[in-house]
C-alpha atoms as an extended CHARMM CRD file, in Angstrom:
* protein
*
        94  EXT
         1         1  MET       CA            -21.0900000000      196.2630000000       47.3420000000  PROA      1               0.0000000000
         2         2  PHE       CA            -21.4230000000      193.3040000000       44.6150000000  PROA      2               0.0000000000
         3         3  ASP       CA            -23.1410000000      192.3590000000       41.6830000000  PROA      3               0.0000000000
         4         4  ASP       CA            -24.1090000000      188.9500000000       40.2740000000  PROA      4               0.0000000000
         5         5  GLU       CA            -26.0020000000      189.1110000000       36.9160000000  PROA      5               0.0000000000
         6         6  THR       CA            -26.5190000000      185.5210000000       36.9700000000  PROA      6               0.0000000000
         7         7  HSD       CA            -28.7800000000      185.7410000000       39.9110000000  PROA      7               0.0000000000
         8         8  GLN       CA            -30.0720000000      189.4280000000       39.0970000000  PROA      8               0.0000000000
         9         9  ILE       CA            -28.2110000000      190.9160000000       42.1480000000  PROA      9               0.0000000000
        10        10  TYR       CA            -27.1360000000      194.3800000000       41.7210000000  PROA      10              0.0000000000
        11        11  ARG       CA            -25.4190000000      196.8170000000       43.9620000000  PROA      11              0.0000000000
        12        12  GLU       CA            -25.9400000000      194.5610000000       47.0400000000  PROA      12              0.0000000000
        13        13  PRO       CA            -23.8110000000      196.1070000000       49.9210000000  PROA      13              0.0000000000
        14        14  PHE       CA            -21.5430000000      194.5600000000       52.3380000000  PROA      14              0.0000000000
        15        15  VAL       CA            -22.2800000000      195.7680000000       55.7890000000  PROA      15              0.0000000000
        16        16  ARG       CA            -21.7810000000      195.2510000000       59.5620000000  PROA      16              0.0000000000
        17        17  GLY       CA            -18.0760000000      194.2750000000       59.1950000000  PROA      17              0.0000000000
        18        18  SER       CA            -17.9010000000      192.4570000000       56.0600000000  PROA      18              0.0000000000
        19        19  SER       CA            -16.9010000000      195.5570000000       54.2440000000  PROA      19              0.0000000000
        20        20  GLU       CA            -13.8740000000      195.8850000000       56.4900000000  PROA      20              0.0000000000
        21        21  ILE       CA            -12.9230000000      192.2210000000       55.8580000000  PROA      21              0.0000000000
        22        22  LEU       CA            -13.1270000000      192.9920000000       52.2030000000  PROA      22              0.0000000000
        23        23  ASP       CA            -10.9780000000      196.0980000000       52.4840000000  PROA      23              0.0000000000
        24        24  ASP       CA             -8.2940000000      194.2000000000       54.2270000000  PROA      24              0.0000000000
        25        25  ILE       CA             -8.3540000000      191.3270000000       51.4530000000  PROA      25              0.0000000000
        26        26  ALA       CA             -8.1650000000      194.1810000000       48.8330000000  PROA      26              0.0000000000
        27        27  SER       CA             -5.1140000000      195.7840000000       50.6130000000  PROA      27              0.0000000000
        28        28  GLN       CA             -3.3630000000      192.6090000000       50.6950000000  PROA      28              0.0000000000
        29        29  THR       CA             -4.1350000000      191.7550000000       46.9240000000  PROA      29              0.0000000000
        30        30  GLU       CA             -3.2120000000      195.3920000000       46.1430000000  PROA      30              0.0000000000
        31        31  ARG       CA             -6.5530000000      195.8860000000       44.1720000000  PROA      31              0.0000000000
        32        32  ASP       CA             -8.3280000000      199.1220000000       44.6930000000  PROA      32              0.0000000000
        33        33  ARG       CA            -11.8940000000      198.8280000000       43.2660000000  PROA      33              0.0000000000
        34        34  ASP       CA            -12.6030000000      195.6550000000       41.4830000000  PROA      34              0.0000000000
        35        35  MET       CA            -12.0050000000      192.3550000000       43.0380000000  PROA      35              0.0000000000
        36        36  THR       CA            -13.7160000000      188.8980000000       42.2180000000  PROA      36              0.0000000000
        37        37  LEU       CA            -13.9220000000      186.4370000000       45.3710000000  PROA      37              0.0000000000
        38        38  ILE       CA            -14.7800000000      182.9900000000       45.0130000000  PROA      38              0.0000000000
        39        39  PHE       CA            -16.7060000000      181.6570000000       47.9440000000  PROA      39              0.0000000000
        40        40  SER       CA            -16.7850000000      177.9800000000       48.4910000000  PROA      40              0.0000000000
        41        41  ASP       CA            -18.1510000000      175.5550000000       51.4550000000  PROA      41              0.0000000000
        42        42  GLU       CA            -15.3480000000      173.2180000000       50.6840000000  PROA      42              0.0000000000
        43        43  PRO       CA            -11.7430000000      174.0880000000       50.4060000000  PROA      43              0.0000000000
        44        44  VAL       CA            -10.7190000000      175.6600000000       46.9000000000  PROA      44              0.0000000000
        45        45  ASP       CA             -7.3920000000      175.0000000000       45.5560000000  PROA      45              0.0000000000
        46        46  GLU       CA             -4.9680000000      177.7030000000       46.8000000000  PROA      46              0.0000000000
        47        47  TRP       CA             -7.6490000000      179.4330000000       48.8070000000  PROA      47              0.0000000000
        48        48  ASP       CA             -6.6280000000      182.7540000000       50.3320000000  PROA      48              0.0000000000
        49        49  TYR       CA             -8.9110000000      183.1230000000       53.3730000000  PROA      49              0.0000000000
        50        50  SER       CA            -11.5760000000      181.5990000000       55.4030000000  PROA      50              0.0000000000
        51        51  LEU       CA            -14.5240000000      182.6080000000       57.5060000000  PROA      51              0.0000000000
        52        52  GLU       CA            -15.8410000000      180.6170000000       60.4570000000  PROA      52              0.0000000000
        53        53  LEU       CA            -19.4960000000      180.6170000000       61.2530000000  PROA      53              0.0000000000
        54        54  ILE       CA            -20.4070000000      182.3170000000       64.5110000000  PROA      54              0.0000000000
        55        55  ARG       CA            -24.1090000000      182.0570000000       64.3440000000  PROA      55              0.0000000000
        56        56  LYS       CA            -27.1840000000      182.7560000000       62.1900000000  PROA      56              0.0000000000
        57        57  GLU       CA            -28.3740000000      186.4410000000       62.5130000000  PROA      57              0.0000000000
        58        58  ASP       CA            -30.8670000000      188.7330000000       61.0630000000  PROA      58              0.0000000000
        59        59  GLY       CA            -31.7430000000      186.3530000000       58.1930000000  PROA      59              0.0000000000
        60        60  GLY       CA            -28.1120000000      186.0560000000       57.4580000000  PROA      60              0.0000000000
        61        61  ALA       CA            -25.0730000000      184.7830000000       59.2780000000  PROA      61              0.0000000000
        62        62  LEU       CA            -21.9710000000      186.3830000000       61.2640000000  PROA      62              0.0000000000
        63        63  TYR       CA            -18.8200000000      184.9110000000       60.2640000000  PROA      63              0.0000000000
        64        64  TYR       CA            -15.5170000000      185.3410000000       61.9410000000  PROA      64              0.0000000000
        65        65  SER       CA            -12.0630000000      185.9450000000       59.8990000000  PROA      65              0.0000000000
        66        66  GLU       CA             -9.1400000000      184.6860000000       61.8160000000  PROA      66              0.0000000000
        67        67  GLU       CA             -6.7150000000      186.1990000000       59.2820000000  PROA      67              0.0000000000
        68        68  PHE       CA             -7.8910000000      189.7260000000       60.1970000000  PROA      68              0.0000000000
        69        69  ASP       CA             -9.4370000000      189.2000000000       63.5100000000  PROA      69              0.0000000000
        70        70  ARG       CA            -12.8130000000      190.5720000000       62.3300000000  PROA      70              0.0000000000
        71        71  VAL       CA            -16.2780000000      189.6560000000       62.3830000000  PROA      71              0.0000000000
        72        72  GLY       CA            -18.4600000000      190.3670000000       59.4410000000  PROA      72              0.0000000000
        73        73  TRP       CA            -22.2640000000      189.6400000000       58.6060000000  PROA      73              0.0000000000
        74        74  LEU       CA            -23.2610000000      188.0540000000       55.4160000000  PROA      74              0.0000000000
        75        75  CYS       CA            -26.7800000000      189.0480000000       54.1820000000  PROA      75              0.0000000000
        76        76  PRO       CA            -29.5300000000      186.6340000000       53.3920000000  PROA      76              0.0000000000
        77        77  ALA       CA            -28.2330000000      186.6130000000       49.5940000000  PROA      77              0.0000000000
        78        78  LEU       CA            -25.7660000000      183.9540000000       51.1170000000  PROA      78              0.0000000000
        79        79  TYR       CA            -28.7990000000      181.6880000000       50.8170000000  PROA      79              0.0000000000
        80        80  VAL       CA            -28.7570000000      182.2000000000       46.9540000000  PROA      80              0.0000000000
        81        81  TYR       CA            -25.5070000000      180.4920000000       46.8510000000  PROA      81              0.0000000000
        82        82  PHE       CA            -25.7750000000      177.9690000000       49.6310000000  PROA      82              0.0000000000
        83        83  SER       CA            -29.0660000000      175.8620000000       50.8180000000  PROA      83              0.0000000000
        84        84  SER       CA            -28.0060000000      175.9620000000       54.3860000000  PROA      84              0.0000000000
        85        85  THR       CA            -25.4980000000      178.1480000000       56.4060000000  PROA      85              0.0000000000
        86        86  PRO       CA            -21.8570000000      176.9680000000       55.7600000000  PROA      86              0.0000000000
        87        87  ALA       CA            -19.8920000000      176.2730000000       58.9450000000  PROA      87              0.0000000000
        88        88  LYS       CA            -16.7320000000      177.6700000000       57.0160000000  PROA      88              0.0000000000
        89        89  LEU       CA            -16.3990000000      179.5020000000       53.8140000000  PROA      89              0.0000000000
        90        90  TYR       CA            -13.2330000000      179.6260000000       51.8870000000  PROA      90              0.0000000000
        91        91  LEU       CA            -12.4440000000      182.4430000000       49.6570000000  PROA      91              0.0000000000
        92        92  LYS       CA            -10.1960000000      182.9370000000       46.8020000000  PROA      92              0.0000000000
        93        93  ALA       CA             -9.1700000000      186.4250000000       45.5840000000  PROA      93              0.0000000000
        94        94  VAL       CA             -8.7650000000      186.5460000000       41.6660000000  PROA      94              0.0000000000
């Protein structure tokens, strides 16, 4: 789950495959619990991972991680950060 005090989002769960993608990222970065991920719809310097849009679904969007060969759903909170559904998301673990 994630918190974002700036947008008053607290304990928002990752579900439907997204938590497994995050577990994979955490295991590669050797972090157990706390991890910060930077999401961008444009390449980030030294970005670590990417997600490709499959389709919009249930108010959010399904994305595919080629790095982990997994599909994960991002909830409607995605649109707090992006005005439209990004075709690709870049992630950097910090």
